[in-house]
C-alpha positions as CSV (number, residue, x, y, z in Angstrom):
1,M,-54.3,2.8,-66.5
2,N,-53.1,3.2,-70.1
3,N,-49.8,2.2,-71.4
4,R,-48.8,5.5,-73.1
5,F,-46.9,6.2,-69.9
6,I,-45.0,3.0,-70.3
7,K,-44.5,3.2,-74.0
8,R,-43.7,6.9,-74.2
9,G,-42.5,7.6,-70.6
10,T,-44.9,10.5,-70.2
11,A,-45.6,11.3,-66.6
12,F,-49.1,12.4,-65.8
13,L,-50.4,14.8,-63.2
14,C,-53.1,13.3,-61.2
15,G,-54.7,15.6,-58.9
16,I,-57.6,14.8,-56.7
17,T,-60.4,17.3,-56.1
18,I,-62.9,16.7,-53.3
19,L,-66.5,17.6,-54.4
20,L,-68.9,18.6,-51.6
21,S,-72.6,18.2,-52.3
22,L,-75.8,18.1,-50.4
23,F,-76.0,14.4,-51.4
24,Y,-73.4,13.6,-48.8
25,A,-75.0,15.8,-46.3
26,L,-78.3,14.0,-46.5
27,S,-76.8,10.5,-46.8
28,F,-74.6,10.8,-43.8
29,S,-72.0,9.1,-45.9
30,A,-68.5,10.0,-47.1
31,S,-68.5,7.4,-49.7
32,A,-67.0,9.3,-52.6
33,L,-64.5,11.0,-50.2
34,T,-63.1,7.8,-48.7
35,H,-63.1,5.6,-51.9
36,Y,-65.1,2.5,-52.2
37,V,-63.6,-0.8,-51.1
38,Q,-65.4,-3.7,-52.8
39,P,-66.5,-6.6,-50.6
40,S,-65.4,-10.1,-51.7
41,G,-67.5,-12.2,-53.9
42,A,-68.1,-9.8,-56.8
43,S,-69.0,-11.3,-60.1
44,W,-66.0,-11.5,-62.6
45,N,-67.3,-8.8,-64.9
46,L,-67.7,-6.3,-62.0
47,R,-64.4,-6.9,-60.3
48,L,-63.1,-3.5,-59.2
49,V,-59.3,-3.1,-59.5
50,N,-57.6,0.2,-58.6
51,K,-55.2,1.6,-56.0
52,W,-57.8,0.9,-53.3
53,N,-58.9,-2.5,-54.5
54,Q,-55.8,-4.6,-55.4
55,M,-55.8,-7.9,-57.2
56,T,-53.5,-10.6,-55.8
57,Q,-51.0,-12.4,-58.1
58,A,-52.9,-15.6,-57.5
59,E,-56.1,-14.0,-58.7
60,A,-54.4,-12.6,-61.8
61,D,-52.6,-15.9,-62.6
62,A,-56.0,-17.8,-62.5
63,L,-57.7,-15.6,-65.1
64,P,-58.7,-17.3,-68.4
65,I,-56.6,-15.2,-70.8
66,S,-56.8,-15.7,-74.5
67,Y,-55.0,-14.2,-77.5
68,F,-57.2,-11.6,-79.2
69,G,-55.2,-10.3,-82.1
70,N,-52.7,-7.5,-83.0
71,G,-50.3,-9.0,-80.4
72,E,-52.8,-8.4,-77.6
73,E,-54.6,-10.6,-75.1
74,C,-57.7,-10.3,-73.0
75,D,-60.1,-12.3,-70.8
76,S,-61.5,-15.1,-73.0
77,R,-65.0,-14.2,-71.8
78,I,-64.9,-10.8,-73.5
79,V,-63.4,-11.8,-76.8
80,I,-66.8,-12.1,-78.6
81,P,-68.3,-8.8,-77.4
82,L,-65.1,-7.0,-77.9
83,R,-64.8,-8.3,-81.5
84,Q,-68.4,-7.5,-82.1
85,M,-67.9,-3.9,-81.0
86,L,-64.8,-3.4,-83.1
87,N,-66.6,-4.9,-86.1
88,A,-69.5,-2.5,-85.7
89,A,-67.0,0.4,-85.6
90,S,-64.9,-1.0,-88.5
91,G,-65.6,2.1,-90.5
92,Y,-63.5,4.1,-88.0
93,G,-60.5,1.8,-88.1
94,L,-60.8,1.1,-84.4
95,F,-58.3,-1.4,-82.9
96,V,-56.8,-2.6,-79.6
97,T,-53.4,-1.2,-78.8
98,S,-53.1,-2.5,-75.2
99,G,-55.1,-5.3,-73.5
100,Y,-54.2,-7.8,-70.8
101,R,-51.0,-7.1,-68.8
102,S,-49.7,-9.9,-66.6
103,Y,-49.0,-9.3,-62.9
104,S,-45.3,-10.2,-63.4
105,L,-45.0,-7.7,-66.3
106,Q,-46.7,-5.0,-64.2
107,S,-44.3,-5.7,-61.4
108,E,-41.3,-5.4,-63.7
109,L,-42.6,-2.2,-65.2
110,F,-43.2,-0.7,-61.7
111,E,-39.8,-1.7,-60.4
112,N,-38.1,-0.3,-63.5
113,K,-39.9,3.0,-62.9
114,I,-38.8,3.1,-59.2
115,W,-35.2,2.6,-60.3
116,R,-35.5,5.4,-62.9
117,V,-37.0,7.8,-60.2
118,Q,-34.2,6.9,-57.8
119,Q,-31.6,7.6,-60.5
120,E,-33.2,10.9,-61.4
121,Y,-34.0,12.4,-58.0
122,G,-32.0,10.4,-55.5
123,Y,-35.0,9.3,-53.5
124,D,-35.0,6.3,-51.1
125,Y,-37.0,3.2,-52.3
126,A,-40.2,4.0,-50.4
127,T,-40.3,7.6,-51.7
128,A,-39.4,6.6,-55.2
129,A,-42.2,4.0,-55.1
130,E,-44.8,6.7,-54.2
131,V,-43.6,8.8,-57.1
132,A,-43.5,5.9,-59.5
133,A,-47.1,5.0,-58.6
134,T,-48.3,8.3,-60.1
135,V,-47.0,7.2,-63.5
136,V,-47.1,3.4,-63.6
137,A,-49.7,1.4,-61.6
138,R,-48.5,-0.9,-58.8
139,P,-48.9,-4.6,-59.7
140,G,-52.5,-5.7,-59.1
141,T,-53.9,-2.1,-59.3
142,S,-54.0,-1.7,-63.1
143,E,-57.2,-2.5,-64.9
144,H,-55.1,-4.1,-67.6
145,N,-54.3,-6.9,-65.0
146,T,-57.9,-8.0,-65.1
147,G,-58.0,-8.7,-68.8
148,L,-61.3,-6.8,-69.0
149,A,-59.9,-3.4,-70.1
150,V,-58.5,-2.3,-73.5
151,D,-56.9,0.9,-74.8
152,L,-58.1,1.7,-78.3
153,L,-56.6,3.6,-81.2
154,Y,-58.2,4.4,-84.6
155,D,-57.2,5.4,-88.1
156,G,-55.7,8.9,-87.9
157,C,-55.0,8.8,-84.2
158,W,-51.8,6.9,-83.2
159,E,-51.3,8.3,-79.7
160,L,-53.2,8.0,-76.4
161,E,-53.7,11.7,-75.8
162,E,-56.7,13.7,-74.8
163,Y,-57.3,14.8,-78.4
164,W,-58.4,11.2,-78.9
165,E,-61.9,12.4,-78.1
166,N,-62.0,14.6,-81.2
167,G,-62.5,11.7,-83.5
168,A,-65.9,10.7,-84.7
169,V,-65.5,7.3,-83.2
170,F,-65.5,8.7,-79.7
171,G,-69.1,9.9,-80.2
172,W,-70.0,6.5,-81.6
173,L,-68.6,4.7,-78.6
174,Q,-70.5,7.0,-76.2
175,K,-73.7,5.9,-77.8
176,H,-73.0,2.3,-78.5
177,C,-70.2,0.8,-76.3
178,A,-72.8,-0.2,-73.6
179,D,-74.6,-2.3,-76.2
180,Y,-71.6,-4.6,-76.1
181,G,-71.1,-4.4,-72.3
182,F,-68.3,-1.8,-72.3
183,I,-68.0,1.5,-70.5
184,L,-65.8,4.6,-70.7
185,R,-63.9,3.7,-67.6
186,F,-62.3,7.0,-66.6
187,P,-64.7,9.8,-67.5
188,K,-63.8,13.5,-67.5
189,G,-64.3,15.2,-64.1
190,K,-64.3,11.9,-62.1
191,Q,-60.6,11.7,-61.2
192,D,-61.4,12.2,-57.5
193,I,-63.4,9.0,-57.5
194,T,-61.4,6.8,-59.9
195,G,-57.9,8.1,-59.1
196,V,-57.1,8.2,-62.8
197,I,-57.1,11.1,-65.2
198,Y,-59.6,11.4,-68.1
199,E,-58.8,8.7,-70.6
200,P,-61.2,8.7,-73.6
201,W,-59.4,5.7,-75.1
202,H,-59.8,3.3,-72.2
203,Y,-62.8,1.0,-72.2
204,R,-63.8,-1.7,-69.7
205,Y,-66.1,-4.7,-70.0
206,V,-68.8,-4.8,-67.2
207,G,-71.7,-6.6,-69.0
208,V,-74.6,-5.0,-70.9
209,E,-76.9,-4.5,-67.9
210,A,-74.4,-2.5,-65.8
211,A,-72.9,-0.7,-68.9
212,K,-76.3,0.7,-69.9
213,V,-76.9,2.2,-66.4
214,I,-73.3,3.6,-66.1
215,M,-73.2,5.1,-69.5
216,S,-76.8,6.5,-69.5
217,R,-76.2,8.3,-66.2
218,G,-72.6,9.3,-66.8
219,I,-71.3,7.7,-63.6
220,T,-68.2,5.6,-62.8
221,L,-67.9,1.9,-62.0
222,E,-67.1,2.8,-58.4
223,E,-70.4,4.8,-58.1
224,Y,-72.4,2.0,-59.7
225,L,-70.9,-0.7,-57.4
226,E,-71.3,1.3,-54.2
227,E,-75.0,1.9,-55.0
228,N,-75.6,-1.8,-55.7
229,E,-73.2,-3.5,-53.3
230,N,-73.1,-1.3,-50.1
231,P,-76.0,-2.4,-47.8
232,N,-75.7,0.9,-45.8
233,Y,-75.7,3.2,-48.8
234,Y,-79.3,4.4,-48.4
235,S,-79.7,4.1,-44.6
236,G,-78.7,7.7,-43.9
237,F,-81.9,9.0,-45.6
238,D,-83.9,7.7,-42.7
239,Y,-82.6,10.7,-40.8
240,T,-84.0,13.3,-43.0
241,G,-87.7,12.7,-42.3
242,A,-88.3,14.3,-45.7
243,Y,-87.9,11.5,-48.3
244,D,-90.0,8.5,-49.2
245,Y,-88.5,6.7,-52.1
246,D,-91.7,4.6,-53.0
247,Y,-93.9,7.7,-52.9
248,Y,-91.3,9.7,-55.0
249,V,-91.0,7.2,-57.9
250,D,-94.8,6.7,-57.8
251,R,-95.2,10.5,-58.3
252,Y,-92.5,10.6,-61.0
253,P,-92.9,7.3,-62.9
254,D,-90.2,8.3,-65.4
255,L,-87.7,7.7,-62.6
256,N,-88.7,4.1,-62.2
257,S,-86.1,3.0,-64.8
258,H,-83.3,4.6,-62.7
259,S,-81.6,3.4,-59.5
260,K,-82.5,4.6,-56.1
261,S,-79.6,6.9,-56.2
262,A,-80.8,8.6,-59.3
263,A,-84.2,9.2,-57.7
264,I,-82.6,10.6,-54.6
265,R,-80.4,12.9,-56.6
266,H,-83.6,14.1,-58.5
267,F,-85.2,14.8,-55.1
268,I,-82.2,16.9,-54.0
269,E,-81.9,18.8,-57.2
270,H,-85.5,19.8,-57.1
271,G,-85.2,21.5,-53.7
272,L,-85.7,18.5,-51.4
273,K,-89.4,18.7,-52.1
274,E,-91.7,15.7,-52.9
275,G,-94.4,17.1,-55.1
276,R,-93.5,20.6,-54.1
277,V,-94.4,19.8,-50.4
278,A,-92.0,21.8,-48.3
279,S,-89.3,19.8,-46.7
280,P,-88.7,20.1,-42.9
281,V,-85.0,20.1,-43.7
282,F,-84.7,22.7,-46.3
283,D,-87.0,25.2,-48.0
284,V,-85.2,26.4,-51.1
285,R,-87.7,29.1,-52.0
286,Y,-87.4,30.6,-48.6
287,Y,-83.6,30.4,-48.8
288,K,-83.5,32.0,-52.3
289,N,-85.7,34.9,-51.1
290,R,-83.8,35.4,-47.9
291,Y,-80.5,35.8,-49.8
292,P,-81.3,37.9,-52.9
293,D,-77.5,38.4,-53.4
294,L,-77.3,34.8,-54.5
295,Q,-79.8,35.1,-57.2
296,Q,-77.5,36.7,-59.7
297,A,-75.0,33.9,-59.4
298,Y,-77.4,30.9,-58.9
299,A,-80.5,32.0,-60.8
300,D,-82.9,29.0,-60.6
301,D,-80.2,26.3,-60.1
302,W,-81.7,24.7,-56.9
303,I,-78.7,22.5,-56.2
304,K,-76.4,25.5,-55.9
305,Y,-78.7,27.0,-53.2
306,A,-78.7,23.7,-51.4
307,Q,-74.9,23.5,-51.5
308,H,-74.7,27.0,-50.2
309,F,-77.0,26.0,-47.4
310,V,-74.8,23.1,-46.5
311,R,-71.5,25.0,-46.7
312,S,-73.0,27.8,-44.5
313,G,-73.6,25.4,-41.7
314,M,-77.1,24.2,-42.7
315,S,-78.5,27.3,-41.1
316,E,-81.3,29.3,-42.7
317,G,-80.9,33.0,-41.9
318,R,-77.6,32.4,-40.1
319,R,-79.5,31.1,-37.1
320,G,-77.7,28.5,-34.9
321,S,-78.2,25.2,-36.7
322,A,-79.7,22.3,-35.0
323,I,-77.5,20.1,-37.2
324,F,-74.1,21.8,-36.8
325,D,-72.7,23.9,-34.0
326,V,-69.4,25.3,-35.3
327,D,-68.3,26.6,-31.8
328,A,-68.8,23.2,-30.3
329,Y,-66.9,21.6,-33.2
330,K,-63.9,23.9,-32.7
331,Q,-63.7,23.0,-29.1
332,K,-64.0,19.3,-29.7
333,N,-61.3,19.4,-32.4
334,A,-58.9,21.9,-30.9
335,D,-56.0,20.7,-33.1
336,L,-57.8,22.2,-36.1
337,Q,-57.6,25.7,-34.8
338,S,-54.0,26.3,-35.7
339,A,-54.8,25.3,-39.3
340,F,-58.3,26.9,-39.7
341,G,-58.2,29.8,-37.3
342,N,-61.6,31.6,-37.5
343,D,-62.4,30.5,-41.0
344,L,-65.8,28.9,-40.3
345,K,-66.1,27.5,-43.8
346,K,-63.1,25.2,-43.3
347,Y,-64.7,23.8,-40.2
348,Y,-67.9,23.1,-42.1
349,I,-66.0,21.4,-44.9
350,H,-64.1,19.3,-42.4
351,Y,-67.4,18.4,-40.7
352,I,-69.0,17.3,-44.0
353,K,-65.9,15.3,-45.0
354,H,-65.9,13.4,-41.8
355,G,-69.4,12.1,-42.1
356,L,-71.3,15.0,-40.5
357,K,-70.4,13.7,-37.1
358,E,-69.3,16.3,-34.6
359,G,-67.5,13.9,-32.4
360,R,-65.4,12.4,-35.2
361,P,-61.6,12.5,-34.5
362,A,-60.0,15.5,-36.2
363,L,-57.3,15.6,-38.9
364,A,-55.2,18.7,-38.2
365,T,-53.6,18.6,-41.6
366,D,-56.9,18.3,-43.6
367,T,-57.6,21.7,-44.9
368,G,-59.5,20.6,-47.9
369,S,-57.5,22.4,-50.5
370,T,-54.3,22.1,-52.6
371,V,-51.4,24.6,-52.7
372,Y,-52.3,25.8,-56.2
373,S,-55.1,25.0,-58.6
374,D,-52.7,23.2,-61.0
375,V,-50.7,21.3,-58.3
376,P,-52.6,18.0,-57.6
377,N,-52.2,16.7,-54.0
378,N,-50.6,13.5,-55.2
379,A,-48.2,15.0,-57.8
380,W,-44.6,14.0,-57.2
381,Y,-43.7,17.6,-56.7
382,Y,-46.6,18.6,-54.5
383,D,-44.7,18.5,-51.1
384,A,-41.9,20.4,-52.6
385,V,-44.1,23.2,-54.0
386,K,-45.9,23.4,-50.7
387,Y,-42.6,23.6,-48.9
388,V,-41.0,26.3,-51.0
389,T,-44.2,28.3,-50.9
390,Q,-44.5,28.2,-47.2
391,K,-40.8,29.1,-46.8
392,G,-41.3,32.1,-49.1
393,Y,-38.7,30.9,-51.6
394,M,-41.1,30.6,-54.5
395,S,-44.6,31.8,-55.3
396,G,-47.2,31.2,-58.0
397,Y,-48.7,33.4,-60.7
398,A,-51.4,36.0,-60.2
399,S,-53.9,33.5,-61.7
400,G,-53.5,31.2,-58.7
401,K,-51.5,28.7,-60.6
402,F,-47.9,27.6,-60.0
403,G,-47.0,26.4,-63.5
404,P,-45.1,23.3,-62.5
405,G,-44.2,22.3,-66.1
406,D,-43.2,25.8,-67.2
407,N,-39.5,26.5,-67.8
408,L,-38.0,28.6,-65.1
409,Q,-36.4,31.8,-66.4
410,R,-33.0,33.0,-65.4
411,Q,-34.2,36.1,-63.7
412,D,-36.8,34.2,-61.7
413,F,-34.1,31.7,-60.5
414,V,-32.1,34.6,-59.1
415,V,-35.1,36.0,-57.3
416,I,-35.6,32.6,-55.7
417,L,-32.0,32.5,-54.6
418,A,-32.3,36.0,-53.1
419,N,-35.4,34.8,-51.2
420,I,-33.4,31.8,-49.9
421,A,-30.5,34.0,-48.8
422,K,-32.9,36.6,-47.2
423,A,-30.8,39.1,-49.1
424,N,-31.1,42.8,-48.2
425,L,-32.0,44.2,-51.6
426,S,-32.7,47.8,-50.5
427,K,-29.4,49.1,-51.7
428,Y,-29.9,47.6,-55.1
429,K,-33.3,49.2,-55.6
430,N,-32.4,51.2,-58.7
431,S,-29.5,49.0,-59.9
432,T,-29.3,46.8,-63.0
433,G,-26.1,45.1,-62.2
434,G,-24.6,46.7,-65.3
435,L,-26.5,44.4,-67.6
436,S,-28.1,46.0,-70.6
437,D,-31.3,43.9,-70.7
438,V,-32.1,44.3,-66.9
439,K,-34.8,47.0,-66.5
440,A,-34.3,49.1,-63.4
441,G,-37.2,48.9,-61.0
442,S,-38.4,45.6,-62.4
443,Y,-39.4,42.8,-59.9
444,Y,-36.1,41.0,-60.6
445,A,-33.6,43.9,-61.1
446,A,-32.5,44.2,-57.4
447,A,-32.0,40.5,-57.1
448,V,-29.9,40.3,-60.2
449,A,-27.8,43.3,-59.1
450,W,-27.3,41.6,-55.7
451,A,-26.2,38.4,-57.3
452,V,-23.8,40.2,-59.7
453,D,-22.4,42.2,-56.8
454,N,-21.7,38.9,-54.9
455,K,-20.2,37.2,-57.9
456,I,-23.0,34.6,-58.0
457,V,-24.1,35.3,-61.5
458,A,-22.6,37.0,-64.5
459,G,-24.1,38.0,-67.9
460,Y,-23.4,36.8,-71.3
461,Q,-20.5,38.0,-73.4
462,N,-22.7,40.5,-75.1
463,G,-23.4,42.3,-71.8
464,E,-26.9,41.0,-71.3
465,F,-28.2,38.8,-68.5
466,G,-30.6,36.8,-70.6
467,V,-33.8,38.0,-69.1
468,G,-36.6,35.7,-70.3
469,D,-34.2,32.9,-71.2
470,P,-35.0,29.5,-69.7
471,I,-32.4,28.4,-67.2
472,T,-30.5,25.2,-67.9
473,R,-29.5,22.4,-65.6
474,E,-25.8,23.4,-65.8
475,Q,-26.6,27.0,-65.1
476,V,-28.6,26.0,-62.0
477,C,-25.5,24.0,-60.8
478,A,-23.2,26.9,-61.6
479,I,-25.2,29.5,-59.7
480,F,-25.7,27.3,-56.6
481,W,-22.0,26.4,-56.7
482,R,-21.0,30.0,-56.7
483,Y,-23.5,30.8,-54.0
484,K,-21.9,28.2,-51.9
485,G,-18.5,29.9,-52.3
486,S,-17.2,27.9,-55.3
487,P,-16.0,24.9,-53.3
488,T,-13.1,22.8,-54.6
489,V,-14.1,19.5,-56.2
490,T,-11.9,16.4,-56.4
491,G,-12.5,13.4,-58.7
492,M,-14.4,15.4,-61.3
493,E,-13.7,13.0,-64.1
494,P,-14.9,9.9,-62.2
495,T,-18.0,11.8,-61.1
496,L,-19.0,13.0,-64.6
497,G,-17.1,10.7,-67.0
498,T,-19.7,7.9,-66.7
499,H,-22.3,10.1,-68.5
500,K,-22.3,9.7,-72.2
501,D,-23.0,13.4,-72.8
502,Y,-20.2,14.6,-70.4
503,G,-18.6,16.5,-73.3
504,Q,-21.7,18.7,-73.7
505,I,-21.1,20.4,-70.3
506,S,-19.8,23.9,-70.9
507,E,-16.3,24.6,-69.6
508,F,-17.5,27.2,-67.1
509,A,-19.9,24.7,-65.5
510,K,-17.9,21.5,-65.3
511,I,-16.7,21.9,-61.7
512,A,-20.1,23.2,-60.7
513,V,-21.9,20.2,-62.2
514,A,-19.5,17.8,-60.6
515,W,-20.1,19.5,-57.2
516,A,-23.9,19.3,-57.7
517,K,-23.7,15.6,-58.7
518,K,-21.6,14.7,-55.7
519,N,-23.8,16.6,-53.3
520,G,-27.1,15.2,-54.6
521,V,-28.3,18.6,-56.1
522,I,-28.9,16.8,-59.4
523,S,-28.6,13.2,-60.6
524,G,-28.1,11.5,-63.9
525,M,-31.1,10.8,-66.2
526,A,-32.5,7.3,-66.6
527,D,-30.8,7.0,-70.1
528,G,-27.4,7.7,-68.6
529,R,-27.2,11.4,-69.6
530,I,-26.4,14.3,-67.2
531,A,-28.4,16.5,-69.6
532,P,-26.5,19.8,-68.9
533,L,-28.3,21.9,-71.5
534,E,-31.9,20.7,-70.7
535,K,-34.2,23.4,-69.4
536,A,-35.3,23.2,-65.8
537,S,-39.0,23.4,-64.9
538,R,-40.5,25.2,-62.0
539,A,-41.5,21.9,-60.4
540,Q,-37.9,20.5,-60.7
541,I,-36.4,23.6,-59.1
542,A,-39.0,23.4,-56.3
543,V,-37.8,19.8,-55.6
544,I,-34.1,20.7,-55.8
545,V,-34.5,23.7,-53.5
546,T,-36.5,21.6,-51.0
547,N,-33.9,18.8,-50.9
548,M,-31.0,21.3,-50.5
549,D,-32.8,23.2,-47.7
550,K,-33.7,20.0,-45.8
551,K,-30.0,18.9,-46.1
552,G,-28.9,22.2,-44.5
553,M,-27.2,23.4,-47.6
554,F,-28.6,27.0,-47.3
């Protein structure tokens, strides 16, 4: 994991998407869905370290770490190939900005982040640790703890941001990094496997042999290790009765240089046919002709037909499948029915995820989807967004996105409050609340009029409400405070006086901010500010509303 999050304090959104493919259906394996756990005894250069494969402090402390240069350290065994790679790319001004990070330093960084999260959101230690882990790796789970990984910068690019890939050196690295034993560790589109977002600047030493395979095939270290270390990886193919590896590579000698997995994928992508001999499992030509409505979308992309076959219960012509009986699956897993209802596709997905075993214990909460397309399942605000959506307090955009980082606008906040209050807005249908910029009949007008009528909100001195203006932290406090009946607050100075920007709080909001701070609606920032004038994001409001609702404040 790169240190831009540590150096710059930038939280990343790391969402995990489950990819279903016929590969898993044939292999009877959920390897990419359950995350690979490396057995002991791996060679030093192929040691896997991530959130599912943790390095102990004793292991980390025993590493042969050497000074490399530019204030950075790395494993002494990669000093020469790393220096050779940088020298070969000297025309691009490539240099190491982050290398080895000790276990103790990683622990310190992680604990500091937990403390900052607790200060910001008021979470208990365990919850704060979960949130912190989405930004700063837990000790022993960062690749930087191995001494085998480096973050790189180059002349003209001084930040670890995605535009790093726009530099010419990125193309050079994709072609040549494997020559020195390095790989792009966190490729684009592989976050569900690695658990880390795309990082075009992060390179890991694995040795030349492994690096050439990984980079030429565009796979991850996890995928490479599972193919080469898991003794049961190929066993599921015995069940198909349609695949003979030796025969296949003899027929297609150009595949001999690839791994068994590559040959198997080639077999799948070409319609599960060896030499165009029809497979007893799946006949893609028959399937394509039987469903002409798919041809416009899939054309001659065989793998898409195969995936459609899997997701439709592996039944050609909608006949009862000998592989999967959805009715029997529903009965065996009765706890799924409340979540899935009669949505057969969800049962199929659940079946595929759990190893294509009909008797597998069910997971009632496993629906195979996120709340919104831009809300990753492991984001710090995921549970809150899900909560406010299910409660009907907040909703997403028409595009299917929630916009977690978008500034919440004033009129939208009032709509949320009206939803929370279950306000009867019928009598305000054609009202504007007497505010000049509120358009009668708009989606927010009745809510604003209701809030004005109940003395929860007021407009600006110019007679406008401020439609389209982002809502600030102090305005959020003031509106919630008025909604709660403007309760009296004692000890306002001790509550707010410790914050260095106390003087920035507007006079109208001081009591409200003090009330909000005392009641855990907001907390101070990590740098000691209360930040009254900062804009509130949609994700932050979702968290605040969720916490208040669960405390019984509504």
